[in-house]
C-alpha positions, 0 to 999 in steps of 0.5 A: 644520502647524496642525490645519486645514491639510490637503490631498489629500496627507494622505489615507491610502488603504488598499491594496485587492485590486486592480481585476482580479477573480480568475478561478475558471477553471483551465487545462485542461493539454491538453498534460499527459503521463501518468506514474506516481509512483515515490517521495515525499520532502518535498513532491516526487514522483519520476515516470516518464513513460508509456512512458519509464521511463528518464527520471525527473522530479521534480515538485511538486503544483500549487496547484489540487490543494490537499492532494490526497494523492499516493502511490507508484503513483498515475497522474498528469498532469504539465506543465512541464519534463519533460526529467528533467535535474538541478534541473528541476521539473515540476508534477502537475496531475491524479491519476487515479482509483485502481483499487486501494488498499492502506490501513492505520491506525496501529492498530485504534482510529485513525480516520485511514487512510493509503494505502500504495500505489495501483494495485498489482495484487498484494501480496507478503506477505514472511514469514521462517520464523525470525528474526524468527518468523512470525506468522499474524495479520500474514499474515491482516491483510495478506490482509484489507487486500489483499482489501478494496483489490482486490489479489491477495495472495501469500505469500512465505516467506524464511529457510527454511534456518533452519527447513526443517521449518516447516509455517507455509504449511499455515495458509493452504491453504484460502484458495487463497493462492499461496505462493512461496519467496524466500530467498537460495538459492531460484530467482527464476524462479517469482517473476519469472513472478508479477511480470512486467508487473504492479505489485506491492507488497512488505509485511513486518516489518523484518528478514524479507529484503524488501530482500534480495529486492528487490536480487536482483530489481533488482540496481541497486536497492542497497536497504539491508539490516539485521539482526534485533534481540535481541528478534526484531524487525527494524530499519528499513532501508527508510525510504520506499516506492519503485517499481523497474522489473523487468528483464523488465517490471513494477514492484515497490514496496519499502515500509518494514518495518511494526511494526503494520498497523491495519485500522480502516477494514475491515469483515467484509463487505469481506473476504467480498466478495473471495470470489466463492463466499461473497459471495452467501451473506452477503446472507441474513445478519441485519443486523449479522452479523459472520460469525464463526458461533456463538455470536456469530452463530447465524444466519450464512448461511455455516454453511448452505453444504455442503462449504465448512466448511473454507474458511469456517473459514479465512476466519473466521480472517481475520475474527478477525485483523481484530478483533485489537488487536495487529497484531504479536503476533496469531496464532501463531508457527510 
């Protein structure tokens, strides 16, 4: 072909975006059903439909949700194949506003918070009285996270047979903290009474007997149980959080054992506001008050509450734990 012998077939047309403009209108999904997230695994969410816990479904996150975080305990709306049969997939199209949330950071300097569970009403802080040794600092930090997130903390003590004379529980007597025994030989009825018809998160270091307790509460759960290492720290057996239905009503969320529990996202005021009898008093504190008392805060209003000295001292221990940078070793072992 000579240089000037061209016709219309020689024209190269660059493909465009198409003639139909992309709509910004999203479907309303009026036929969506409510469900609760029970497990998360590599971009797939296990859910149970409201009122039908015997029909678990697997769902993906709808494109319109983008990277919206979805965690165990979240209440969601789902569409698609809701039959629950193998190899079927539904879609999560909405995430309801969370009533409560348990958060943590990797450490106390980490600016990025992680949501552990959503909508739990109670936090069972599971602590072994021996093997591994109990740490008051960890319990205090977990309590601070519970109060800040709107959960009711409950201390559950295990392995009492290894240290029957332990007085670990007395460390928290001035905080109105409910304390139960959850060892292998302890009766389950007091625990079941607390868990019935509620969504409860279990939290604890590896090796404290958390999964053993779950297997007693939910016999069909078959959660893996491990042993404690030679340095007094448990090995991880549960690798992801999972919500399990209780035979008498309610749910328990078994979480992986934690090695650290950062609280970079929590302020002293978050903790104080959880105590109705003290929350009003701190309105008279000077700006920037850490509520730790003299000498750091000589004008803290908590020091002006007659008859509350022991309770204020106990809550200040929570605030000291909040400032600690070593979540595992903070506090004293019993």
